[in-house]
C-alpha positions in Angstrom: 80.7 -50.5 -203.0 83.7 -50.7 -200.8 83.1 -54.3 -200.0 83.1 -55.2 -203.5 85.9 -53.1 -204.8 88.6 -54.3 -201.9 88.6 -58.2 -203.2 89.3 -56.5 -206.8 91.9 -54.4 -205.6 93.1 -57.7 -203.9 93.4 -59.3 -207.3 95.1 -56.8 -209.1 97.8 -57.0 -206.6 98.0 -60.7 -207.1 97.4 -61.2 -211.1 97.4 -57.9 -211.9 94.0 -57.4 -213.8 93.8 -55.1 -216.5 92.6 -51.2 -216.0 89.7 -52.0 -218.7 88.6 -54.8 -216.9 88.0 -53.0 -213.5 86.3 -50.2 -215.3 84.2 -52.8 -216.9 83.2 -54.3 -213.6 82.7 -50.8 -211.9 80.2 -49.9 -214.7 78.4 -53.0 -214.3 78.1 -52.3 -210.6 76.9 -49.1 -210.9 74.3 -49.8 -213.4 73.2 -52.5 -210.8 72.9 -50.4 -208.3 71.0 -47.6 -210.0 68.7 -50.4 -211.2 68.1 -51.3 -207.6 67.6 -47.7 -206.4 64.8 -46.8 -209.3 63.2 -50.3 -208.0 62.6 -49.0 -204.7 59.4 -47.3 -204.3 59.4 -43.9 -202.6 57.9 -43.4 -199.0 54.4 -42.7 -199.4 53.1 -39.1 -198.3 50.6 -39.0 -195.5 47.1 -38.2 -197.2 45.9 -34.7 -196.6 43.4 -34.3 -193.7 40.0 -34.2 -195.5 38.4 -31.3 -194.3 35.6 -31.3 -191.6 32.5 -31.4 -193.0 30.1 -28.6 -191.9 26.9 -30.4 -191.0 24.0 -28.6 -192.8 21.3 -26.2 -190.5 18.1 -28.3 -190.0 15.6 -27.3 -191.9 12.0 -26.1 -189.7 10.0 -29.2 -189.9 7.1 -28.7 -192.2 3.5 -28.9 -190.8 2.1 -31.9 -190.6 -1.4 -31.9 -192.3 -4.0 -33.1 -190.2 -5.2 -36.5 -190.1 -8.5 -37.5 -191.3 -8.6 -39.7 -188.5 -7.4 -37.1 -185.8 -10.3 -35.3 -183.3 -11.1 -31.6 -184.1 -9.7 -29.3 -181.3 -12.4 -28.9 -178.5 -15.1 -25.9 -178.8 -14.8 -23.1 -176.5 -16.5 -23.3 -173.4 -20.2 -21.7 -173.2 -20.9 -18.7 -171.6 -22.2 -18.2 -168.3 -26.0 -18.9 -167.7 -27.9 -15.5 -167.2 -28.8 -14.8 -164.0 -31.9 -16.2 -162.8 -35.5 -14.4 -162.9 -36.7 -12.7 -159.8 -37.8 -15.4 -157.6 -41.5 -16.6 -157.7 -41.5 -19.0 -154.5 -43.8 -18.3 -151.5 -42.4 -16.4 -148.5 -42.9 -16.8 -144.6 -43.7 -14.2 -142.6 -41.5 -11.5 -141.1 -42.3 -9.6 -137.9 -42.5 -6.0 -138.4 -40.7 -4.4 -135.0 -39.9 -1.2 -133.3 -37.2 0.9 -134.3 -36.4 1.5 -131.0 -34.7 4.7 -129.3 -31.7 4.8 -131.3 -32.8 5.4 -134.9 -31.4 8.7 -136.4 -32.1 10.3 -139.8 -28.5 10.2 -140.9 -28.7 10.0 -144.4 -25.3 8.5 -144.9 -25.5 6.2 -147.9 -22.8 3.6 -147.3 -22.4 -0.1 -147.9 -19.2 -0.4 -145.6 -20.6 0.9 -142.3 -17.8 -0.3 -140.4 -16.1 3.2 -141.0 -12.8 3.3 -138.5 -13.7 0.4 -136.2 -10.6 -1.8 -135.7 -12.2 -4.6 -134.0 -15.5 -6.5 -134.2 -16.1 -9.9 -136.3 -16.7 -9.2 -139.5 -20.5 -9.5 -141.0 -21.5 -8.9 -144.4 -25.6 -9.2 -144.9 -27.0 -9.1 -148.4 -30.8 -8.1 -148.8 -33.1 -9.0 -151.3 -36.4 -6.8 -151.5 -39.5 -8.0 -152.7 -43.0 -7.1 -153.1 -45.7 -9.4 -152.0 -48.9 -7.3 -152.1 -49.7 -6.9 -155.6 -52.8 -8.9 -156.6 -51.6 -10.5 -159.6 -48.1 -11.4 -157.7 -49.1 -11.8 -154.0 -46.6 -13.6 -152.0 -44.2 -14.3 -154.9 -41.5 -12.3 -153.7 -41.3 -10.4 -157.1 -38.0 -8.0 -156.5 -38.2 -4.4 -156.2 -35.6 -1.9 -157.7 -34.7 1.4 -156.0 -36.2 0.3 -152.3 -33.9 2.3 -149.3 -32.7 0.1 -147.2 -31.3 1.6 -143.6 -29.5 -0.8 -141.1 -28.1 0.7 -137.7 -27.1 -1.3 -134.7 -24.7 -1.2 -131.3 -21.0 -2.0 -131.5 -19.2 -4.8 -129.4 -19.5 -2.9 -126.3 -23.0 -2.2 -126.7 -22.9 1.3 -127.7 -24.3 3.0 -130.4 -23.3 5.8 -132.6 -24.1 9.4 -132.4 -25.7 8.9 -129.0 -24.7 11.6 -126.0 -25.6 8.7 -123.3 -23.1 6.5 -124.8 -20.7 9.3 -125.2 -20.5 8.9 -129.1 -21.9 12.0 -130.5 -20.8 13.2 -133.7 -19.9 9.6 -134.5 -21.7 7.4 -137.5 -20.4 4.0 -137.1 -22.6 1.2 -138.1 -25.5 3.5 -139.5 -25.9 3.9 -143.3 -28.4 3.5 -146.1 -28.4 1.6 -149.9 -30.8 1.3 -152.4 -31.3 -2.0 -154.1 -30.1 -2.4 -157.7 -32.1 -3.7 -160.8 -32.5 -7.3 -159.0 -33.7 -6.2 -155.7 -30.4 -6.6 -154.2 -28.4 -4.3 -152.0 -25.7 -5.4 -149.1 -24.2 -4.0 -145.9 -20.4 -4.7 -144.5 -20.9 -4.3 -140.7 -19.9 -6.5 -137.8 -21.4 -8.7 -135.3 -23.5 -6.9 -132.7 -22.8 -6.7 -129.2 -25.4 -6.5 -126.1 -26.9 -4.3 -123.8 -29.1 -4.5 -120.9 -32.6 -5.6 -121.3 -31.8 -6.6 -125.1 -30.6 -9.9 -127.0 -28.2 -9.4 -129.7 -30.0 -7.8 -132.8 -29.6 -5.5 -135.7 -32.4 -3.1 -136.9 -33.4 -2.6 -140.5 -35.9 0.0 -142.2 -37.1 -0.7 -145.7 -38.8 2.5 -147.7 -40.1 2.6 -151.0 -41.2 5.5 -152.9 -43.1 6.8 -155.6 -41.9 7.4 -159.6 -41.5 11.1 -158.5 -39.5 10.1 -155.4 -42.0 11.9 -153.0 -44.9 9.6 -151.6 -43.5 6.5 -149.7 -45.3 3.6 -150.6 -43.8 1.3 -147.9 -42.0 2.2 -144.7 -41.5 -0.6 -142.5 -39.2 -1.8 -139.6 -37.8 -4.8 -138.2 -35.2 -6.2 -136.2 -32.8 -9.2 -136.9 -31.9 -11.7 -134.4 -29.4 -14.2 -134.1 -28.6 -17.8 -133.1 -27.6 -17.4 -129.4 -25.1 -20.5 -129.7 -22.9 -18.4 -132.1 -23.5 -15.2 -129.9 -22.3 -17.0 -126.5 -19.2 -18.4 -128.0 -18.5 -15.0 -129.6 -18.9 -13.3 -126.3 -16.6 -16.1 -124.4 -14.1 -16.2 -126.8 -13.4 -13.0 -129.5 -11.9 -9.6 -127.9 -13.4 -6.9 -127.1 -16.8 -9.0 -127.1 -15.3 -10.5 -123.9 -13.7 -7.6 -122.2 -16.9 -5.9 -120.6 -15.4 -5.9 -117.1 -18.0 -7.0 -114.6 -21.1 -6.7 -116.8 -22.8 -9.8 -117.5 -25.3 -10.2 -120.3 -28.8 -10.6 -118.6 -30.9 -10.8 -121.6 -31.3 -13.7 -124.2 -33.3 -14.9 -127.1 -35.5 -16.4 -124.6 -36.2 -13.6 -122.4 -36.1 -10.7 -124.8 -40.1 -9.4 -125.1 -39.5 -8.7 -128.8 -37.8 -11.7 -129.8 -39.6 -13.8 -132.6 -37.8 -16.8 -134.4 -39.0 -16.2 -137.6 -36.6 -13.3 -137.7 -33.6 -15.5 -137.0 -31.2 -15.1 -139.9 -28.9 -17.9 -140.8 -24.9 -17.1 -141.1 -22.0 -19.0 -143.1 -18.5 -18.6 -142.0 -17.0 -18.4 -138.7 -15.6 -15.8 -136.1 -12.5 -17.5 -136.4 -12.3 -16.8 -140.0 -10.8 -13.3 -141.3 -14.1 -12.7 -143.3 -16.1 -13.8 -140.5 -19.6 -14.2 -141.2 -22.1 -13.9 -144.4 -26.0 -13.8 -144.6 -28.8 -13.3 -147.4 -31.6 -12.1 -145.9 -35.1 -11.7 -148.0 -37.8 -9.5 -147.2 -40.8 -9.3 -148.8 -43.2 -5.8 -148.0 -44.9 -4.8 -146.0 -43.8 -6.7 -142.9 -46.5 -8.4 -140.9 -48.7 -7.2 -137.9 -48.1 -9.0 -134.6 -49.0 -9.0 -131.2 -46.6 -9.9 -128.7 -46.8 -10.8 -125.3 -44.1 -9.4 -122.8 -42.9 -10.8 -119.7 -45.2 -9.0 -117.2 -48.4 -10.3 -119.3 -49.0 -6.9 -121.5 -49.3 -7.0 -125.1 -47.7 -4.5 -127.7 -48.8 -4.1 -131.4 -45.1 -4.4 -133.2 -45.9 -3.3 -136.8 -48.6 -1.7 -138.9 -48.5 -3.5 -141.9 -48.8 -7.0 -143.3 -46.8 -9.0 -145.7 -44.3 -11.9 -145.9 -40.5 -12.4 -146.0 -38.0 -15.3 -146.2 -34.8 -15.6 -144.4 -31.9 -17.4 -146.0 
């Protein structure tokens, strides 16, 4: 505006234009300026920030209907098979043997006869008691429920409990009895026996069967169980306290024990290096067989009064 007016003022000084002409010019310029201002578009305002959309909560997936081609779920496992019926296999003979001088009627009903013994290789023996004399079942090993099985043996050092000569009067370890269950079985937790002079390593077993009143003894048979000398020798050499007998030297083995019979050697599973030791299943059929054993001095003894069958597993 000042640039346009200044020349006009200069014209007035030289030529003297009229005031009316100046006002007309100024009004014209003002009108042009207003048109220019109105024609200029206003600066656009920034658009407001759009609100952040809130994501919808996901809906739980609807169950997919099973495809007609999908496999059905596997059926539940079948129930375990029932226990097998009593054995009907033929049995081999087991000799009846002397009960020896260390039998005592302690009447201690116990499955674990180790009691407070801290040493000794663990040994579990399961007995199956069967009847081999019924005419219709002779030799078939049909099991007997309620038979009383007594077990007694020496300790790792060759001593028996409750023996004055052994200094163990009043102690009852490694002695006990159990009754067979409805399937003819019973078991004992004991230890591998030690040795003493004039005898190989063995365990005594006595089996009695009573009538329905529990009075009359139908069977009363005694035998001895033996062990493989290879196992016995390894235990005596490697395991404490079997190997801690001072100057004592084992003098009797299976080969020179007058009562030993290979029929009465039991089979073992396990190892003396395992915490569980050994286990054995011994199947006995009553009554035990009569046998005549020839001693080392040429004399003969009768080792039993019965006749029957047994199988050692």
